[in-house]
N, CA, C and O atoms as a CHARMM CRD file, in Angstrom:
* protein
*
  364
    1    1 UNK  N     23.86500  31.30900  79.89500 PROA 1      0.00000
    2    1 UNK  CA    22.44800  31.16400  79.63800 PROA 1      0.00000
    3    1 UNK  C     21.70300  32.16600  80.51100 PROA 1      0.00000
    4    1 UNK  O     21.47600  31.91200  81.69400 PROA 1      0.00000
    5    2 UNK  N     21.33200  33.27200  79.94900 PROA 2      0.00000
    6    2 UNK  CA    20.61100  34.30000  80.68300 PROA 2      0.00000
    7    2 UNK  C     19.15300  33.90300  80.83000 PROA 2      0.00000
    8    2 UNK  O     18.57100  33.30500  79.92500 PROA 2      0.00000
    9    3 UNK  N     18.56400  34.23500  81.96900 PROA 3      0.00000
   10    3 UNK  CA    17.14900  33.95300  82.09800 PROA 3      0.00000
   11    3 UNK  C     16.32100  35.14600  82.50000 PROA 3      0.00000
   12    3 UNK  O     15.10700  35.01400  82.65700 PROA 3      0.00000
   13    4 UNK  N     16.91700  36.29400  82.67200 PROA 4      0.00000
   14    4 UNK  CA    16.16100  37.53400  82.78800 PROA 4      0.00000
   15    4 UNK  C     17.10600  38.66500  82.43200 PROA 4      0.00000
   16    4 UNK  O     18.26000  38.68300  82.86000 PROA 4      0.00000
   17    5 UNK  N     16.61200  39.60100  81.65200 PROA 5      0.00000
   18    5 UNK  CA    17.46900  40.67800  81.17000 PROA 5      0.00000
   19    5 UNK  C     17.46800  41.88300  82.06800 PROA 5      0.00000
   20    5 UNK  O     16.56200  42.06200  82.88300 PROA 5      0.00000
   21    6 UNK  N     18.48200  42.71100  81.92300 PROA 6      0.00000
   22    6 UNK  CA    18.60900  43.92000  82.71100 PROA 6      0.00000
   23    6 UNK  C     17.75200  45.06000  82.20000 PROA 6      0.00000
   24    6 UNK  O     17.76100  46.14200  82.78700 PROA 6      0.00000
   25    7 UNK  N     17.01700  44.85100  81.12800 PROA 7      0.00000
   26    7 UNK  CA    16.20000  45.92700  80.59000 PROA 7      0.00000
   27    7 UNK  C     14.82600  46.00700  81.24400 PROA 7      0.00000
   28    7 UNK  O     14.09600  46.97300  81.02400 PROA 7      0.00000
   29    8 UNK  N     14.46300  45.00700  82.04500 PROA 8      0.00000
   30    8 UNK  CA    13.16600  45.02300  82.72000 PROA 8      0.00000
   31    8 UNK  C     13.13400  46.14500  83.74300 PROA 8      0.00000
   32    8 UNK  O     14.13800  46.43500  84.39500 PROA 8      0.00000
   33    9 UNK  N     11.98000  46.76900  83.87700 PROA 9      0.00000
   34    9 UNK  CA    11.82500  47.88500  84.80900 PROA 9      0.00000
   35    9 UNK  C     12.14800  47.45600  86.23800 PROA 9      0.00000
   36    9 UNK  O     11.64100  46.44600  86.72500 PROA 9      0.00000
   37   10 UNK  N     12.99000  48.23100  86.89500 PROA 10     0.00000
   38   10 UNK  CA    13.30000  47.97900  88.29500 PROA 10     0.00000
   39   10 UNK  C     14.38800  46.96300  88.53700 PROA 10     0.00000
   40   10 UNK  O     14.74100  46.71400  89.69000 PROA 10     0.00000
   41   11 UNK  N     14.93900  46.36100  87.48700 PROA 11     0.00000
   42   11 UNK  CA    15.93900  45.31600  87.68100 PROA 11     0.00000
   43   11 UNK  C     17.35200  45.87500  87.59400 PROA 11     0.00000
   44   11 UNK  O     18.25600  45.36700  88.25700 PROA 11     0.00000
   45   12 UNK  N     17.55600  46.90400  86.79500 PROA 12     0.00000
   46   12 UNK  CA    18.87800  47.51100  86.68000 PROA 12     0.00000
   47   12 UNK  C     19.90200  46.56000  86.11300 PROA 12     0.00000
   48   12 UNK  O     19.68400  45.97000  85.05500 PROA 12     0.00000
   49   13 UNK  N     21.01700  46.40200  86.80100 PROA 13     0.00000
   50   13 UNK  CA    22.12900  45.57600  86.33300 PROA 13     0.00000
   51   13 UNK  C     21.98300  44.11400  86.73100 PROA 13     0.00000
   52   13 UNK  O     22.95800  43.36700  86.64900 PROA 13     0.00000
   53   14 UNK  N     20.83700  43.69000  87.14800 PROA 14     0.00000
   54   14 UNK  CA    20.64600  42.32300  87.61500 PROA 14     0.00000
   55   14 UNK  C     20.17000  41.43700  86.48100 PROA 14     0.00000
   56   14 UNK  O     19.03100  41.53000  86.02300 PROA 14     0.00000
   57   15 UNK  N     21.07700  40.57100  86.04000 PROA 15     0.00000
   58   15 UNK  CA    20.79400  39.61000  84.98300 PROA 15     0.00000
   59   15 UNK  C     21.17700  38.24800  85.52700 PROA 15     0.00000
   60   15 UNK  O     22.34000  37.98900  85.83900 PROA 15     0.00000
   61   16 UNK  N     20.18200  37.38000  85.63500 PROA 16     0.00000
   62   16 UNK  CA    20.43200  36.05900  86.19500 PROA 16     0.00000
   63   16 UNK  C     20.94000  35.08600  85.16200 PROA 16     0.00000
   64   16 UNK  O     20.54900  35.13600  83.99600 PROA 16     0.00000
   65   17 UNK  N     21.82100  34.19200  85.60100 PROA 17     0.00000
   66   17 UNK  CA    22.31200  33.11800  84.74900 PROA 17     0.00000
   67   17 UNK  C     22.80200  31.97100  85.62100 PROA 17     0.00000
   68   17 UNK  O     23.03000  32.13900  86.81900 PROA 17     0.00000
   69   18 UNK  N     22.95900  30.81000  85.00900 PROA 18     0.00000
   70   18 UNK  CA    23.49500  29.65600  85.70700 PROA 18     0.00000
   71   18 UNK  C     24.97300  29.55000  85.34300 PROA 18     0.00000
   72   18 UNK  O     25.32200  29.36700  84.17700 PROA 18     0.00000
   73   19 UNK  N     25.83100  29.66400  86.34300 PROA 19     0.00000
   74   19 UNK  CA    27.26800  29.50800  86.12800 PROA 19     0.00000
   75   19 UNK  C     27.63700  28.05300  86.38300 PROA 19     0.00000
   76   19 UNK  O     27.12300  27.42200  87.30700 PROA 19     0.00000
   77   20 UNK  N     28.51800  27.54000  85.56600 PROA 20     0.00000
   78   20 UNK  CA    29.04800  26.20000  85.78400 PROA 20     0.00000
   79   20 UNK  C     30.41100  26.28700  86.43700 PROA 20     0.00000
   80   20 UNK  O     31.24000  27.10700  86.04300 PROA 20     0.00000
   81   21 UNK  N     30.65000  25.45200  87.42800 PROA 21     0.00000
   82   21 UNK  CA    31.97400  25.41600  88.06900 PROA 21     0.00000
   83   21 UNK  C     32.80100  24.34800  87.35300 PROA 21     0.00000
   84   21 UNK  O     32.46300  23.16400  87.37000 PROA 21     0.00000
   85   22 UNK  N     33.89100  24.79100  86.72500 PROA 22     0.00000
   86   22 UNK  CA    34.80900  23.87000  86.05800 PROA 22     0.00000
   87   22 UNK  C     35.60700  23.09300  87.09900 PROA 22     0.00000
   88   22 UNK  O     35.62400  23.45500  88.27500 PROA 22     0.00000
   89   23 UNK  N     36.25700  22.04100  86.66600 PROA 23     0.00000
   90   23 UNK  CA    37.02400  21.19000  87.58800 PROA 23     0.00000
   91   23 UNK  C     38.14200  21.94900  88.30300 PROA 23     0.00000
   92   23 UNK  O     38.52200  21.57400  89.41200 PROA 23     0.00000
   93   24 UNK  N     38.67500  23.01000  87.68900 PROA 24     0.00000
   94   24 UNK  CA    39.73600  23.78700  88.33300 PROA 24     0.00000
   95   24 UNK  C     39.18900  24.85200  89.28900 PROA 24     0.00000
   96   24 UNK  O     39.95700  25.61400  89.87600 PROA 24     0.00000
   97   25 UNK  N     37.85300  24.90400  89.44400 PROA 25     0.00000
   98   25 UNK  CA    37.23500  25.85100  90.37100 PROA 25     0.00000
   99   25 UNK  C     36.76100  27.13600  89.72500 PROA 25     0.00000
  100   25 UNK  O     35.99300  27.88200  90.33300 PROA 25     0.00000
  101   26 UNK  N     37.20200  27.41400  88.49800 PROA 26     0.00000
  102   26 UNK  CA    36.76100  28.61400  87.78800 PROA 26     0.00000
  103   26 UNK  C     35.28000  28.49400  87.44300 PROA 26     0.00000
  104   26 UNK  O     34.74700  27.38900  87.33800 PROA 26     0.00000
  105   27 UNK  N     34.61700  29.64500  87.26600 PROA 27     0.00000
  106   27 UNK  CA    33.19600  29.66100  86.92800 PROA 27     0.00000
  107   27 UNK  C     32.99300  30.16900  85.51000 PROA 27     0.00000
  108   27 UNK  O     33.72100  31.04400  85.04000 PROA 27     0.00000
  109   28 UNK  N     31.99900  29.61400  84.83500 PROA 28     0.00000
  110   28 UNK  CA    31.64200  30.10100  83.50800 PROA 28     0.00000
  111   28 UNK  C     30.98500  31.47300  83.63500 PROA 28     0.00000
  112   28 UNK  O     30.63600  31.90600  84.73300 PROA 28     0.00000
  113   29 UNK  N     30.82100  32.14700  82.50000 PROA 29     0.00000
  114   29 UNK  CA    30.25300  33.49600  82.52800 PROA 29     0.00000
  115   29 UNK  C     28.87100  33.52300  81.87900 PROA 29     0.00000
  116   29 UNK  O     28.29600  32.47900  81.57200 PROA 29     0.00000
  117   30 UNK  N     28.35000  34.72700  81.67700 PROA 30     0.00000
  118   30 UNK  CA    26.99400  34.89100  81.14500 PROA 30     0.00000
  119   30 UNK  C     26.84300  34.37700  79.72100 PROA 30     0.00000
  120   30 UNK  O     25.72400  34.10700  79.28300 PROA 30     0.00000
  121   31 UNK  N     27.94000  34.23700  78.99100 PROA 31     0.00000
  122   31 UNK  CA    27.85000  33.78100  77.60200 PROA 31     0.00000
  123   31 UNK  C     27.80300  32.26400  77.46700 PROA 31     0.00000
  124   31 UNK  O     27.56800  31.75400  76.37200 PROA 31     0.00000
  125   32 UNK  N     28.02100  31.54000  78.54800 PROA 32     0.00000
  126   32 UNK  CA    28.04800  30.08200  78.50600 PROA 32     0.00000
  127   32 UNK  C     26.68100  29.50500  78.83700 PROA 32     0.00000
  128   32 UNK  O     26.13700  29.74500  79.91500 PROA 32     0.00000
  129   33 UNK  N     26.13300  28.74600  77.90400 PROA 33     0.00000
  130   33 UNK  CA    24.88100  28.02500  78.15000 PROA 33     0.00000
  131   33 UNK  C     25.27300  26.66400  78.69900 PROA 33     0.00000
  132   33 UNK  O     25.61800  25.75900  77.93900 PROA 33     0.00000
  133   34 UNK  N     25.22000  26.51800  80.01400 PROA 34     0.00000
  134   34 UNK  CA    25.68300  25.29100  80.66400 PROA 34     0.00000
  135   34 UNK  C     24.89200  24.06400  80.22900 PROA 34     0.00000
  136   34 UNK  O     25.39300  22.94300  80.32400 PROA 34     0.00000
  137   35 UNK  N     23.67900  24.25500  79.75900 PROA 35     0.00000
  138   35 UNK  CA    22.85600  23.12100  79.33500 PROA 35     0.00000
  139   35 UNK  C     23.31900  22.54400  78.00200 PROA 35     0.00000
  140   35 UNK  O     22.91700  21.44000  77.63400 PROA 35     0.00000
  141   36 UNK  N     24.14800  23.26800  77.28400 PROA 36     0.00000
  142   36 UNK  CA    24.62700  22.80800  75.97800 PROA 36     0.00000
  143   36 UNK  C     26.04200  22.22600  76.04300 PROA 36     0.00000
  144   36 UNK  O     26.57300  21.77500  75.02800 PROA 36     0.00000
  145   37 UNK  N     26.64300  22.23500  77.21300 PROA 37     0.00000
  146   37 UNK  CA    27.99300  21.69600  77.37400 PROA 37     0.00000
  147   37 UNK  C     27.93200  20.19700  77.62000 PROA 37     0.00000
  148   37 UNK  O     26.91500  19.67400  78.07800 PROA 37     0.00000
  149   38 UNK  N     29.00700  19.52200  77.32000 PROA 38     0.00000
  150   38 UNK  CA    29.07000  18.07000  77.50200 PROA 38     0.00000
  151   38 UNK  C     28.90500  17.69400  78.96700 PROA 38     0.00000
  152   38 UNK  O     29.39300  18.40300  79.84700 PROA 38     0.00000
  153   39 UNK  N     28.21700  16.57500  79.24100 PROA 39     0.00000
  154   39 UNK  CA    28.11500  16.10700  80.62600 PROA 39     0.00000
  155   39 UNK  C     29.52300  15.92000  81.20900 PROA 39     0.00000
  156   39 UNK  O     30.42900  15.44400  80.52400 PROA 39     0.00000
  157   40 UNK  N     29.69000  16.29500  82.45600 PROA 40     0.00000
  158   40 UNK  CA    30.98200  16.17800  83.11100 PROA 40     0.00000
  159   40 UNK  C     31.86100  17.41300  82.96800 PROA 40     0.00000
  160   40 UNK  O     32.93300  17.47800  83.57000 PROA 40     0.00000
  161   41 UNK  N     31.42200  18.39600  82.17800 PROA 41     0.00000
  162   41 UNK  CA    32.20200  19.62800  82.02500 PROA 41     0.00000
  163   41 UNK  C     32.27100  20.38100  83.34600 PROA 41     0.00000
  164   41 UNK  O     33.29900  20.97200  83.67500 PROA 41     0.00000
  165   42 UNK  N     31.18600  20.36200  84.09700 PROA 42     0.00000
  166   42 UNK  CA    31.09800  21.13100  85.34300 PROA 42     0.00000
  167   42 UNK  C     30.91900  20.21200  86.54500 PROA 42     0.00000
  168   42 UNK  O     30.33200  19.13500  86.43500 PROA 42     0.00000
  169   43 UNK  N     31.42600  20.64300  87.68100 PROA 43     0.00000
  170   43 UNK  CA    31.24100  19.89300  88.92000 PROA 43     0.00000
  171   43 UNK  C     30.01900  20.37900  89.68800 PROA 43     0.00000
  172   43 UNK  O     29.52500  19.68200  90.57500 PROA 43     0.00000
  173   44 UNK  N     29.52300  21.58000  89.35100 PROA 44     0.00000
  174   44 UNK  CA    28.34100  22.14200  90.01600 PROA 44     0.00000
  175   44 UNK  C     27.79100  23.28200  89.16900 PROA 44     0.00000
  176   44 UNK  O     28.48900  23.84200  88.32300 PROA 44     0.00000
  177   45 UNK  N     26.53000  23.61200  89.41200 PROA 45     0.00000
  178   45 UNK  CA    25.89600  24.79600  88.84200 PROA 45     0.00000
  179   45 UNK  C     25.61600  25.75500  89.98800 PROA 45     0.00000
  180   45 UNK  O     25.23100  25.32900  91.07700 PROA 45     0.00000
  181   46 UNK  N     25.80800  27.04900  89.74700 PROA 46     0.00000
  182   46 UNK  CA    25.53800  28.06200  90.77100 PROA 46     0.00000
  183   46 UNK  C     24.62700  29.13900  90.21100 PROA 46     0.00000
  184   46 UNK  O     24.85900  29.63800  89.11000 PROA 46     0.00000
  185   47 UNK  N     23.58500  29.50400  90.96400 PROA 47     0.00000
  186   47 UNK  CA    22.79100  30.65100  90.53600 PROA 47     0.00000
  187   47 UNK  C     23.68800  31.88700  90.62400 PROA 47     0.00000
  188   47 UNK  O     24.40900  32.07800  91.60400 PROA 47     0.00000
  189   48 UNK  N     23.63100  32.71400  89.59600 PROA 48     0.00000
  190   48 UNK  CA    24.54800  33.84100  89.52000 PROA 48     0.00000
  191   48 UNK  C     23.85600  35.06400  88.94900 PROA 48     0.00000
  192   48 UNK  O     22.82900  34.96100  88.27800 PROA 48     0.00000
  193   49 UNK  N     24.43100  36.21600  89.22500 PROA 49     0.00000
  194   49 UNK  CA    23.90000  37.47300  88.72000 PROA 49     0.00000
  195   49 UNK  C     25.05200  38.29900  88.16500 PROA 49     0.00000
  196   49 UNK  O     26.17700  38.23900  88.66100 PROA 49     0.00000
  197   50 UNK  N     24.75200  39.05900  87.14200 PROA 50     0.00000
  198   50 UNK  CA    25.77200  39.91100  86.53900 PROA 50     0.00000
  199   50 UNK  C     26.36300  40.89200  87.55500 PROA 50     0.00000
  200   50 UNK  O     27.49500  41.34500  87.38000 PROA 50     0.00000
  201   51 UNK  N     25.61800  41.22900  88.61500 PROA 51     0.00000
  202   51 UNK  CA    26.11100  42.16100  89.63400 PROA 51     0.00000
  203   51 UNK  C     27.19300  41.53600  90.51500 PROA 51     0.00000
  204   51 UNK  O     27.82700  42.23900  91.30200 PROA 51     0.00000
  205   52 UNK  N     27.41300  40.21500  90.39200 PROA 52     0.00000
  206   52 UNK  CA    28.43800  39.54200  91.18000 PROA 52     0.00000
  207   52 UNK  C     27.90300  38.57900  92.22500 PROA 52     0.00000
  208   52 UNK  O     28.66500  37.79500  92.78900 PROA 52     0.00000
  209   53 UNK  N     26.60300  38.62600  92.49300 PROA 53     0.00000
  210   53 UNK  CA    26.00600  37.72300  93.47800 PROA 53     0.00000
  211   53 UNK  C     26.11500  36.28000  93.00900 PROA 53     0.00000
  212   53 UNK  O     25.95500  35.99900  91.82100 PROA 53     0.00000
  213   54 UNK  N     26.38700  35.36400  93.93200 PROA 54     0.00000
  214   54 UNK  CA    26.40600  33.92400  93.66200 PROA 54     0.00000
  215   54 UNK  C     25.64300  33.22100  94.77500 PROA 54     0.00000
  216   54 UNK  O     25.71200  33.61900  95.93800 PROA 54     0.00000
  217   55 UNK  N     24.92600  32.18700  94.41100 PROA 55     0.00000
  218   55 UNK  CA    24.20500  31.38600  95.38900 PROA 55     0.00000
  219   55 UNK  C     24.92100  30.07800  95.66800 PROA 55     0.00000
  220   55 UNK  O     26.08200  29.89400  95.30100 PROA 55     0.00000
  221   56 UNK  N     24.21800  29.18900  96.31300 PROA 56     0.00000
  222   56 UNK  CA    24.76700  27.88900  96.69000 PROA 56     0.00000
  223   56 UNK  C     24.92100  26.98800  95.45600 PROA 56     0.00000
  224   56 UNK  O     24.15200  27.10700  94.50300 PROA 56     0.00000
  225   57 UNK  N     25.91100  26.09200  95.47500 PROA 57     0.00000
  226   57 UNK  CA    26.08400  25.17000  94.34800 PROA 57     0.00000
  227   57 UNK  C     24.99600  24.09700  94.33000 PROA 57     0.00000
  228   57 UNK  O     24.48100  23.67900  95.36700 PROA 57     0.00000
  229   58 UNK  N     24.67100  23.67200  93.11800 PROA 58     0.00000
  230   58 UNK  CA    23.67900  22.61500  92.89800 PROA 58     0.00000
  231   58 UNK  C     24.26300  21.58100  91.94900 PROA 58     0.00000
  232   58 UNK  O     25.24700  21.84100  91.25600 PROA 58     0.00000
  233   59 UNK  N     23.64200  20.40300  91.92400 PROA 59     0.00000
  234   59 UNK  CA    24.09100  19.34600  91.01100 PROA 59     0.00000
  235   59 UNK  C     24.06600  19.86600  89.57400 PROA 59     0.00000
  236   59 UNK  O     23.15900  20.61100  89.20400 PROA 59     0.00000
  237   60 UNK  N     25.05600  19.48100  88.76000 PROA 60     0.00000
  238   60 UNK  CA    25.11100  19.95300  87.37600 PROA 60     0.00000
  239   60 UNK  C     24.21500  19.13700  86.44800 PROA 60     0.00000
  240   60 UNK  O     24.69100  18.41400  85.57300 PROA 60     0.00000
  241   61 UNK  N     22.90700  19.27000  86.66100 PROA 61     0.00000
  242   61 UNK  CA    21.92800  18.56800  85.83700 PROA 61     0.00000
  243   61 UNK  C     20.71200  19.46900  85.62300 PROA 61     0.00000
  244   61 UNK  O     20.70500  20.61300  86.07800 PROA 61     0.00000
  245   62 UNK  N     19.68400  18.96400  84.93600 PROA 62     0.00000
  246   62 UNK  CA    18.49500  19.77900  84.64900 PROA 62     0.00000
  247   62 UNK  C     17.82000  20.27100  85.91400 PROA 62     0.00000
  248   62 UNK  O     17.37100  21.41600  85.97600 PROA 62     0.00000
  249   63 UNK  N     17.74300  19.41500  86.92500 PROA 63     0.00000
  250   63 UNK  CA    17.14100  19.83000  88.19900 PROA 63     0.00000
  251   63 UNK  C     17.97500  20.93900  88.84300 PROA 63     0.00000
  252   63 UNK  O     17.42400  21.84300  89.47000 PROA 63     0.00000
  253   64 UNK  N     19.28700  20.87500  88.69400 PROA 64     0.00000
  254   64 UNK  CA    20.15600  21.91600  89.22500 PROA 64     0.00000
  255   64 UNK  C     19.92500  23.25700  88.55400 PROA 64     0.00000
  256   64 UNK  O     19.97900  24.30000  89.20500 PROA 64     0.00000
  257   65 UNK  N     19.66500  23.23400  87.24600 PROA 65     0.00000
  258   65 UNK  CA    19.35100  24.46900  86.51800 PROA 65     0.00000
  259   65 UNK  C     18.07100  25.07900  87.07800 PROA 65     0.00000
  260   65 UNK  O     18.01000  26.28300  87.32800 PROA 65     0.00000
  261   66 UNK  N     17.05300  24.25100  87.27400 PROA 66     0.00000
  262   66 UNK  CA    15.78400  24.75100  87.82400 PROA 66     0.00000
  263   66 UNK  C     15.98400  25.32100  89.22800 PROA 66     0.00000
  264   66 UNK  O     15.42400  26.36500  89.56100 PROA 66     0.00000
  265   67 UNK  N     16.76800  24.64900  90.03400 PROA 67     0.00000
  266   67 UNK  CA    17.03100  25.13900  91.39400 PROA 67     0.00000
  267   67 UNK  C     17.78100  26.46600  91.36800 PROA 67     0.00000
  268   67 UNK  O     17.50900  27.35200  92.17800 PROA 67     0.00000
  269   68 UNK  N     18.71800  26.60200  90.44400 PROA 68     0.00000
  270   68 UNK  CA    19.46700  27.86400  90.32500 PROA 68     0.00000
  271   68 UNK  C     18.53600  29.01100  89.96400 PROA 68     0.00000
  272   68 UNK  O     18.61000  30.08500  90.56100 PROA 68     0.00000
  273   69 UNK  N     17.66900  28.78900  88.99800 PROA 69     0.00000
  274   69 UNK  CA    16.72800  29.84300  88.60000 PROA 69     0.00000
  275   69 UNK  C     15.83200  30.23500  89.76800 PROA 69     0.00000
  276   69 UNK  O     15.60900  31.41900  90.02100 PROA 69     0.00000
  277   70 UNK  N     15.32400  29.23500  90.47400 PROA 70     0.00000
  278   70 UNK  CA    14.43400  29.49500  91.60600 PROA 70     0.00000
  279   70 UNK  C     15.17600  30.23600  92.72200 PROA 70     0.00000
  280   70 UNK  O     14.64200  31.18200  93.30000 PROA 70     0.00000
  281   71 UNK  N     16.39200  29.81000  93.02000 PROA 71     0.00000
  282   71 UNK  CA    17.15600  30.45900  94.08800 PROA 71     0.00000
  283   71 UNK  C     17.49900  31.90200  93.72300 PROA 71     0.00000
  284   71 UNK  O     17.41800  32.78900  94.57300 PROA 71     0.00000
  285   72 UNK  N     17.88300  32.14800  92.45700 PROA 72     0.00000
  286   72 UNK  CA    18.19800  33.50900  92.04000 PROA 72     0.00000
  287   72 UNK  C     16.99300  34.41700  92.23100 PROA 72     0.00000
  288   72 UNK  O     17.12400  35.54500  92.70800 PROA 72     0.00000
  289   73 UNK  N     15.81500  33.91900  91.85500 PROA 73     0.00000
  290   73 UNK  CA    14.59700  34.71100  91.97800 PROA 73     0.00000
  291   73 UNK  C     14.22100  34.93200  93.43900 PROA 73     0.00000
  292   73 UNK  O     13.90200  36.05100  93.84000 PROA 73     0.00000
  293   74 UNK  N     14.26000  33.86900  94.22900 PROA 74     0.00000
  294   74 UNK  CA    13.81000  33.95000  95.62700 PROA 74     0.00000
  295   74 UNK  C     14.83200  34.57100  96.57300 PROA 74     0.00000
  296   74 UNK  O     14.46700  35.30000  97.49500 PROA 74     0.00000
  297   75 UNK  N     16.09700  34.28700  96.34800 PROA 75     0.00000
  298   75 UNK  CA    17.11200  34.73100  97.29900 PROA 75     0.00000
  299   75 UNK  C     17.84700  35.99800  96.88100 PROA 75     0.00000
  300   75 UNK  O     18.49100  36.63500  97.71500 PROA 75     0.00000
  301   76 UNK  N     17.76600  36.37100  95.63100 PROA 76     0.00000
  302   76 UNK  CA    18.48200  37.56500  95.19200 PROA 76     0.00000
  303   76 UNK  C     17.54800  38.60600  94.58700 PROA 76     0.00000
  304   76 UNK  O     17.45400  39.72300  95.09600 PROA 76     0.00000
  305   77 UNK  N     16.87100  38.25800  93.52600 PROA 77     0.00000
  306   77 UNK  CA    16.08300  39.24000  92.79400 PROA 77     0.00000
  307   77 UNK  C     14.99300  39.88300  93.64500 PROA 77     0.00000
  308   77 UNK  O     14.77500  41.09100  93.55300 PROA 77     0.00000
  309   78 UNK  N     14.31900  39.11500  94.45500 PROA 78     0.00000
  310   78 UNK  CA    13.24200  39.69700  95.26100 PROA 78     0.00000
  311   78 UNK  C     13.74500  40.72200  96.26600 PROA 78     0.00000
  312   78 UNK  O     12.96700  41.54000  96.75800 PROA 78     0.00000
  313   79 UNK  N     15.04000  40.68600  96.57800 PROA 79     0.00000
  314   79 UNK  CA    15.61800  41.64600  97.51200 PROA 79     0.00000
  315   79 UNK  C     16.11800  42.91200  96.81900 PROA 79     0.00000
  316   79 UNK  O     16.38100  43.91500  97.48200 PROA 79     0.00000
  317   80 UNK  N     16.25000  42.87700  95.49800 PROA 80     0.00000
  318   80 UNK  CA    16.78600  44.04300  94.79600 PROA 80     0.00000
  319   80 UNK  C     15.75400  44.77000  93.94900 PROA 80     0.00000
  320   80 UNK  O     15.97600  45.91300  93.54900 PROA 80     0.00000
  321   81 UNK  N     14.63100  44.12500  93.67100 PROA 81     0.00000
  322   81 UNK  CA    13.58300  44.76200  92.88200 PROA 81     0.00000
  323   81 UNK  C     12.58400  45.39400  93.83200 PROA 81     0.00000
  324   81 UNK  O     12.04800  44.70500  94.70000 PROA 81     0.00000
  325   82 UNK  N     12.32100  46.68400  93.69300 PROA 82     0.00000
  326   82 UNK  CA    11.36200  47.33300  94.59300 PROA 82     0.00000
  327   82 UNK  C      9.96900  46.75100  94.42100 PROA 82     0.00000
  328   82 UNK  O      9.55500  46.39100  93.31900 PROA 82     0.00000
  329   83 UNK  N      9.27000  46.67000  95.51900 PROA 83     0.00000
  330   83 UNK  CA     7.87900  46.19900  95.47400 PROA 83     0.00000
  331   83 UNK  C      7.03100  47.24400  94.78800 PROA 83     0.00000
  332   83 UNK  O      7.04600  48.41400  95.17000 PROA 83     0.00000
  333   84 UNK  N      6.28700  46.82600  93.77100 PROA 84     0.00000
  334   84 UNK  CA     5.52100  47.76300  92.96600 PROA 84     0.00000
  335   84 UNK  C      4.29100  48.30600  93.70000 PROA 84     0.00000
  336   84 UNK  O      3.91000  49.45800  93.49400 PROA 84     0.00000
  337   85 UNK  N      3.67400  47.49500  94.54600 PROA 85     0.00000
  338   85 UNK  CA     2.42700  47.90200  95.18700 PROA 85     0.00000
  339   85 UNK  C      2.54900  47.84900  96.69700 PROA 85     0.00000
  340   85 UNK  O      1.67400  47.32400  97.38700 PROA 85     0.00000
  341   86 UNK  N      3.63200  48.39300  97.19700 PROA 86     0.00000
  342   86 UNK  CA     3.81800  48.40500  98.65300 PROA 86     0.00000
  343   86 UNK  C      2.79400  49.33500  99.27300 PROA 86     0.00000
  344   86 UNK  O      2.52700  50.40800  98.73200 PROA 86     0.00000
  345   87 UNK  N      2.21000  48.93800 100.41000 PROA 87     0.00000
  346   87 UNK  CA     1.23200  49.81300 101.06700 PROA 87     0.00000
  347   87 UNK  C      1.89400  51.08300 101.56000 PROA 87     0.00000
  348   87 UNK  O      3.01800  51.05500 102.06000 PROA 87     0.00000
  349   88 UNK  N      1.20800  52.17500 101.42000 PROA 88     0.00000
  350   88 UNK  CA     1.75100  53.44000 101.93000 PROA 88     0.00000
  351   88 UNK  C      1.52000  53.50800 103.42200 PROA 88     0.00000
  352   88 UNK  O      0.50400  53.03400 103.93000 PROA 88     0.00000
  353   89 UNK  N      2.45600  54.09100 104.10600 PROA 89     0.00000
  354   89 UNK  CA     2.35400  54.20900 105.56200 PROA 89     0.00000
  355   89 UNK  C      1.90200  55.62000 105.92800 PROA 89     0.00000
  356   89 UNK  O      2.37900  56.61100 105.37500 PROA 89     0.00000
  357   90 UNK  N      0.98900  55.68000 106.85300 PROA 90     0.00000
  358   90 UNK  CA     0.50200  56.99000 107.29300 PROA 90     0.00000
  359   90 UNK  C      1.44100  57.54600 108.33800 PROA 90     0.00000
  360   90 UNK  O      2.01900  56.79700 109.12500 PROA 90     0.00000
  361   91 UNK  N      1.59500  58.85900 108.34800 PROA 91     0.00000
  362   91 UNK  CA     2.49600  59.49100 109.32000 PROA 91     0.00000
  363   91 UNK  C      1.72300  60.03300 110.47600 PROA 91     0.00000
  364   91 UNK  O      2.30800  60.60200 111.39700 PROA 91     0.00000
């Protein structure tokens, strides 16, 4: 379940998604919409990025999806997207 595409200006290869952790520890990929899977399929949801970044695990529920999106934006994306209106520094 992608929630931001790599075609946006300044984002490059950064595409956020919620990965589900299966019972064997493996993680789902960008093509898996974790919200459409049966309850109990995953033990946790993790904010994830196509570049390989992963955040902390969250409960595998609707609130966990929201937390993953928020964490990806606050903890990953804001560090990789250049600030558009950064003040210029005088020399």
